[in-house]
N, C-alpha and C positions, 0 to 999 in steps of 0.2 A: 636636559631632558624634561619632557612634559610633566611627569609625575614626580619630580624631585621633592623629597620631604626630609625633615630633620626629626629624629626620634628624641622625645623628652621624657623624663621620669614623670609619672603621673603624680607623685607625691610632692616634688619640689621644683619641677620644670628644668632640672639640669639636663644639658644635652648629652645623650648617651651614644648617638650614632646617627646615620643617615641612610636613605634609600639607595645611594650609590654603592653601598657595601653589601647589599642583598646578594646572596649567592646560592639560594636553594629554595625549593618549593616547601610549603607548609605541609608537614607530614599529617596523615590521618590521625585524628585523636589529640593532636597538639595544636593549640592556637598560638603560634609563634612566628616571628620574623627571624629568618636565618641569615646571619651576617658573617663575613670573614674578618671584619675589623670594627672596633668600637673606640670610643674616646677614653682618655685616661681617668675619666670619672666613673668607669665601670671597674669594680673590683671583685675579687673572689678569694675565699679562704682555701688553704691547702688540704682541708679535710673533705673526703668524698662522702657523698650521700648515696643511698641505694633506693631506687623506686620500689615501693611496695604495692602499688596499684596503678591502674590506668595505662596510658601509652608508654610510660617509663618503667613499667614493671620489670624488675630484674636488671635495670640499667644503673650504672654508676656514673655520677655527675658531680660537678662543682656548681654551687649556687652562685649566681651573679648578683651583686648589690650595687646600688647607687652610692657613690662615695659621699655625696652631700647629705643625704637623709637616712641612709642605711636600709632603704626599702629593697626587698628582693625583686629583681627585674628580669631574671631569666636563668639560664644554665649553660654550662659547657659540658657536652656529653663526653665521658671518658671511655666507657665500654658499653656495648649493647649487642643485641642480636643483629643479624644481617639486614633486617628491614630498616633499621635506623643507623646503619654503619656510616652512611654518607654524612651524618651530622657530627661525627666525632671531631673534636677539637674546634668546632665552630661555635659562634656566639649565638644563642637562641634567646630572643627577648620574648617574654610573656606579653601577648597583646593586651591583656587586662592591666598591665603595669605601665603601658606606654601611651603617650599622646603623639600625634603626628602634626607637624606644622608644614603645610605645603607652601613652598616658596613662591610659585607663580601667582597663585590667587590669595596668598596670605591668610589661609584658613587653618584652623585647628580642628582636628577630627580625632575621635577615639580610635586607636589602632584596631580594635576589634571590628570596626566598621570599614576598614580599608582593605582593598585587594590591589596589590601591585601587579604589573604584567609578569608573566611567568619567566622565571630565571632558573636555569638548570646547570648543575655542576657536571662537568665531563668526568667520566670514570678515570 
């Protein structure tokens, strides 16, 4: 694919995933990449957190970490209202915590400046 990219941890450059695993649109109010699969260098703890403000208000989620440096890189939504229900059990990378390496042109770009073609999950 033309826009194939590898997602790296901004803190230590560990590979966390890639654009072939993208599976959903970025929800309003959240700057994230939504993926159905990540590398084994993405970990999470068994304890749930609850969103107290913003787009995750009232949602329960697991925080994702980079195994190499321990940086928080995203979340897995456990429970939410109907507007975010499609994100449950998917891996959401914070764009501010990720760098994208584009394979075709060998460029590194901050994830917050990248827009991939629309991908939609079927209900």
